[in-house]
FINU-703262 format. One record per residue: x, y, z of N, C-alpha, C, CB in turn. Coordinates in steps of 0.05 Angstrom, whole numbers, plus 5000, padded with zeros to 4 digits. Each point is the difference from the previous one (the first is absolute). Last residue first. Glycine has a CB too. Layout:
BEGIN
+------+------+------+------+------+------+------+------+------+------+------+------+
!  n_x !  n_y !  n_z ! ca_x ! ca_y ! ca_z !  c_x !  c_y !  c_z ! cb_x ! cb_y ! cb_z !
+------+------+------+------+------+------+------+------+------+------+------+------+
!    X !    Y !    Z !    X !    Y !    Z !    X !    Y !    Z !    X !    Y !    Z !
...
+------+------+------+------+------+------+------+------+------+------+------+------+
This chain:
BEGIN
+------+------+------+------+------+------+------+------+------+------+------+------+
!  n_x !  n_y !  n_z ! ca_x ! ca_y ! ca_z !  c_x !  c_y !  c_z ! cb_x ! cb_y ! cb_z !
+------+------+------+------+------+------+------+------+------+------+------+------+
! 5321 ! 5194 ! 4792 ! 4994 ! 4995 ! 4971 ! 5018 ! 5016 ! 4982 ! 4953 ! 4991 ! 5012 !
! 5043 ! 5011 ! 5087 ! 5012 ! 4975 ! 4990 ! 4994 ! 4994 ! 4971 ! 4995 ! 4983 ! 5046 !
! 4971 ! 5094 ! 5004 ! 5029 ! 5001 ! 5000 ! 5013 ! 4975 ! 4989 ! 4997 ! 5030 ! 5039 !
! 4908 ! 4975 ! 4970 ! 5009 ! 5020 ! 4981 ! 5031 ! 5000 ! 4998 ! 4958 ! 5028 ! 5010 !
! 5002 ! 4917 ! 5055 ! 4994 ! 4990 ! 4973 ! 5011 ! 5019 ! 4979 ! 4959 ! 4976 ! 5017 !
! 5046 ! 5053 ! 5071 ! 5019 ! 4978 ! 4996 ! 4996 ! 4989 ! 4972 ! 5000 ! 4988 ! 5049 !
! 4940 ! 5077 ! 4980 ! 5026 ! 5012 ! 4995 ! 5021 ! 4978 ! 4994 ! 4989 ! 5038 ! 5030 !
! 4925 ! 4934 ! 4995 ! 4999 ! 5013 ! 4974 ! 5027 ! 5012 ! 4993 ! 4951 ! 5011 ! 5006 !
! 5038 ! 4953 ! 5079 ! 5002 ! 4979 ! 4980 ! 4999 ! 5012 ! 4972 ! 4978 ! 4968 ! 5032 !
! 5009 ! 5091 ! 5039 ! 5027 ! 4990 ! 5000 ! 5004 ! 4979 ! 4979 ! 5004 ! 5010 ! 5049 !
! 4909 ! 5022 ! 4965 ! 5017 ! 5021 ! 4989 ! 5029 ! 4991 ! 4997 ! 4970 ! 5035 ! 5020 !
! 4969 ! 4908 ! 5023 ! 4995 ! 5001 ! 4972 ! 5017 ! 5021 ! 4986 ! 4953 ! 4984 ! 5008 !
! 5050 ! 5011 ! 5086 ! 5013 ! 4977 ! 4988 ! 4996 ! 5000 ! 4969 ! 4993 ! 4974 ! 5043 !
! 4961 ! 5091 ! 5007 ! 5028 ! 5006 ! 4999 ! 5016 ! 4977 ! 4987 ! 4995 ! 5027 ! 5042 !
! 4914 ! 4960 ! 4973 ! 5003 ! 5021 ! 4980 ! 5030 ! 5007 ! 4997 ! 4954 ! 5018 ! 5010 !
! 5023 ! 4924 ! 5058 ! 4997 ! 4986 ! 4974 ! 5004 ! 5020 ! 4978 ! 4969 ! 4966 ! 5020 !
! 5029 ! 5067 ! 5068 ! 5025 ! 4984 ! 4995 ! 4999 ! 4987 ! 4973 ! 5005 ! 4992 ! 5049 !
! 4918 ! 5052 ! 4979 ! 5021 ! 5020 ! 4995 ! 5026 ! 4986 ! 4994 ! 4978 ! 5033 ! 5030 !
! 4951 ! 4913 ! 4997 ! 4995 ! 5011 ! 4973 ! 5021 ! 5020 ! 4992 ! 4951 ! 4993 ! 5006 !
! 5050 ! 4971 ! 5082 ! 5008 ! 4980 ! 4980 ! 4996 ! 5011 ! 4971 ! 4988 ! 4963 ! 5032 !
! 4982 ! 5090 ! 5040 ! 5029 ! 4999 ! 5000 ! 5010 ! 4980 ! 4979 ! 5000 ! 5011 ! 5049 !
! 4907 ! 4995 ! 4964 ! 5011 ! 5025 ! 4987 ! 5030 ! 4999 ! 4999 ! 4960 ! 5026 ! 5017 !
! 4999 ! 4904 ! 5029 ! 4995 ! 4998 ! 4971 ! 5011 ! 5024 ! 4986 ! 4959 ! 4972 ! 5008 !
! 5043 ! 5028 ! 5085 ! 5020 ! 4982 ! 4989 ! 4997 ! 4997 ! 4970 ! 5002 ! 4976 ! 5044 !
! 4933 ! 5073 ! 5001 ! 5025 ! 5015 ! 5001 ! 5023 ! 4983 ! 4988 ! 4984 ! 5025 ! 5041 !
! 4932 ! 4935 ! 4970 ! 4999 ! 5020 ! 4978 ! 5026 ! 5016 ! 4999 ! 4950 ! 5002 ! 5004 !
! 5040 ! 4938 ! 5067 ! 5002 ! 4985 ! 4975 ! 5000 ! 5019 ! 4977 ! 4977 ! 4962 ! 5021 !
! 5010 ! 5074 ! 5066 ! 5028 ! 4991 ! 4995 ! 5003 ! 4985 ! 4973 ! 5006 ! 4997 ! 5050 !
! 4905 ! 5030 ! 4973 ! 5018 ! 5023 ! 4995 ! 5029 ! 4991 ! 4996 ! 4969 ! 5028 ! 5027 !
! 4967 ! 4904 ! 4996 ! 4995 ! 5012 ! 4974 ! 5020 ! 5023 ! 4994 ! 4952 ! 4987 ! 5004 !
! 5053 ! 4967 ! 5082 ! 5005 ! 4983 ! 4977 ! 4997 ! 5014 ! 4973 ! 4983 ! 4963 ! 5027 !
! 5007 ! 5078 ! 5064 ! 5020 ! 4979 ! 5004 ! 5007 ! 4985 ! 4974 ! 4983 ! 4995 ! 5046 !
! 4950 ! 5075 ! 4957 ! 5026 ! 5011 ! 5008 ! 5022 ! 4979 ! 5002 ! 4975 ! 5035 ! 5025 !
! 4936 ! 4938 ! 4954 ! 5011 ! 5017 ! 4979 ! 5027 ! 5011 ! 5007 ! 4953 ! 5012 ! 4987 !
! 5002 ! 4939 ! 5079 ! 5008 ! 4983 ! 4978 ! 5012 ! 5016 ! 4977 ! 4964 ! 4967 ! 5012 !
! 4998 ! 5080 ! 5060 ! 5025 ! 4987 ! 5008 ! 5011 ! 4982 ! 4978 ! 4985 ! 5002 ! 5048 !
! 4931 ! 5037 ! 4938 ! 5021 ! 5020 ! 5000 ! 5027 ! 4989 ! 5007 ! 4965 ! 5034 ! 5012 !
! 4960 ! 4910 ! 4994 ! 5006 ! 5005 ! 4972 ! 5022 ! 5022 ! 4998 ! 4953 ! 4988 ! 4987 !
! 5015 ! 4992 ! 5098 ! 5015 ! 4977 ! 4989 ! 5008 ! 5005 ! 4971 ! 4977 ! 4969 ! 5032 !
! 4965 ! 5092 ! 5014 ! 5028 ! 5003 ! 5008 ! 5018 ! 4978 ! 4988 ! 4984 ! 5022 ! 5042 !
! 4931 ! 4994 ! 4901 ! 5003 ! 5001 ! 5029 ! 5030 ! 5003 ! 5006 ! 4958 ! 4972 ! 5007 !
! 4979 ! 5010 ! 4906 ! 5009 ! 5026 ! 5010 ! 5001 ! 5001 ! 5030 ! 4980 ! 5021 ! 4959 !
! 4998 ! 4918 ! 4949 ! 5015 ! 4995 ! 5024 ! 5012 ! 5026 ! 5011 ! 5010 ! 4952 ! 4984 !
! 4939 ! 5046 ! 4935 ! 4983 ! 4985 ! 5019 ! 5014 ! 4994 ! 5027 ! 4977 ! 4980 ! 4961 !
! 5065 ! 5069 ! 4966 ! 4973 ! 5010 ! 4999 ! 4982 ! 4987 ! 5020 ! 5006 ! 5010 ! 4952 !
! 5084 ! 4961 ! 5032 ! 4998 ! 5023 ! 5019 ! 4972 ! 5012 ! 5000 ! 5048 ! 5009 ! 4992 !
! 4973 ! 4922 ! 4946 ! 4999 ! 4990 ! 5027 ! 4995 ! 5023 ! 5020 ! 5030 ! 4961 ! 4988 !
! 4985 ! 5062 ! 4923 ! 4975 ! 4986 ! 5002 ! 4996 ! 4990 ! 5028 ! 5003 ! 4986 ! 4952 !
! 5080 ! 5052 ! 5028 ! 4979 ! 5021 ! 5001 ! 4972 ! 4987 ! 5002 ! 5029 ! 5031 ! 4974 !
! 5044 ! 4912 ! 5014 ! 5001 ! 5011 ! 5027 ! 4978 ! 5022 ! 5003 ! 5050 ! 4990 ! 5003 !
! 4961 ! 4970 ! 4912 ! 4988 ! 4982 ! 5019 ! 5000 ! 5011 ! 5028 ! 5015 ! 4962 ! 4972 !
! 5027 ! 5089 ! 4961 ! 4971 ! 4997 ! 4994 ! 4987 ! 4982 ! 5020 ! 5010 ! 5006 ! 4951 !
! 5083 ! 5004 ! 5055 ! 4986 ! 5025 ! 5008 ! 4970 ! 4998 ! 4995 ! 5041 ! 5026 ! 4991 !
! 5015 ! 4903 ! 4979 ! 4999 ! 5001 ! 5030 ! 4984 ! 5024 ! 5009 ! 5045 ! 4977 ! 5002 !
! 4971 ! 5015 ! 4906 ! 4980 ! 4981 ! 5010 ! 4998 ! 5000 ! 5030 ! 5010 ! 4971 ! 4960 !
! 5057 ! 5081 ! 5001 ! 4974 ! 5012 ! 4994 ! 4978 ! 4981 ! 5010 ! 5019 ! 5023 ! 4960 !
! 5068 ! 4946 ! 5047 ! 4995 ! 5021 ! 5020 ! 4973 ! 5014 ! 4995 ! 5050 ! 5007 ! 5005 !
! 4979 ! 4928 ! 4933 ! 4994 ! 4987 ! 5026 ! 4994 ! 5021 ! 5021 ! 5029 ! 4961 ! 4988 !
! 5000 ! 5068 ! 4927 ! 4973 ! 4990 ! 4999 ! 4991 ! 4987 ! 5027 ! 5006 ! 4992 ! 4950 !
! 5083 ! 5038 ! 5042 ! 4982 ! 5023 ! 4998 ! 4971 ! 4991 ! 5000 ! 5035 ! 5026 ! 4975 !
! 5032 ! 4909 ! 5020 ! 4999 ! 5011 ! 5026 ! 4981 ! 5024 ! 5001 ! 5047 ! 4985 ! 5008 !
! 4970 ! 4975 ! 4909 ! 4984 ! 4982 ! 5017 ! 4998 ! 5011 ! 5028 ! 5016 ! 4961 ! 4973 !
! 5038 ! 5087 ! 4967 ! 4971 ! 5002 ! 4992 ! 4983 ! 4982 ! 5018 ! 5014 ! 5011 ! 4952 !
! 5079 ! 4984 ! 5059 ! 4990 ! 5026 ! 5009 ! 4971 ! 5003 ! 4994 ! 5045 ! 5020 ! 4993 !
! 4999 ! 4905 ! 4974 ! 4997 ! 4998 ! 5029 ! 4989 ! 5026 ! 5011 ! 5038 ! 4968 ! 5002 !
! 4984 ! 5032 ! 4908 ! 4977 ! 4983 ! 5004 ! 4994 ! 4997 ! 5030 ! 5011 ! 4975 ! 4958 !
! 5066 ! 5074 ! 5016 ! 4975 ! 5014 ! 4993 ! 4975 ! 4983 ! 5005 ! 5026 ! 5025 ! 4966 !
! 5059 ! 4936 ! 5046 ! 4994 ! 5019 ! 5022 ! 4975 ! 5015 ! 4994 ! 5049 ! 5005 ! 5009 !
! 4957 ! 4899 ! 4948 ! 5015 ! 5024 ! 4999 ! 4993 ! 5018 ! 5024 ! 5002 ! 4997 ! 4949 !
! 4995 ! 4894 ! 5045 ! 4983 ! 5023 ! 5000 ! 5018 ! 5025 ! 5000 ! 4962 ! 4975 ! 5025 !
+------+------+------+------+------+------+------+------+------+------+------+------+
């Protein structure tokens, strides 16, 4: 799998997560849902953002390497 393909899959998965979490949040509105979001959803989304930034950087580096080696 290329970096671009992995990046696209990660982007789609994070969109799906947000859609489903928003659906759940519409019916689950108590302290436990807030704690769950703070403990699991927010850190996961933050890690996904970090991974996506790293993947974008990796793709840039790989593009330079390919260009320099041709």
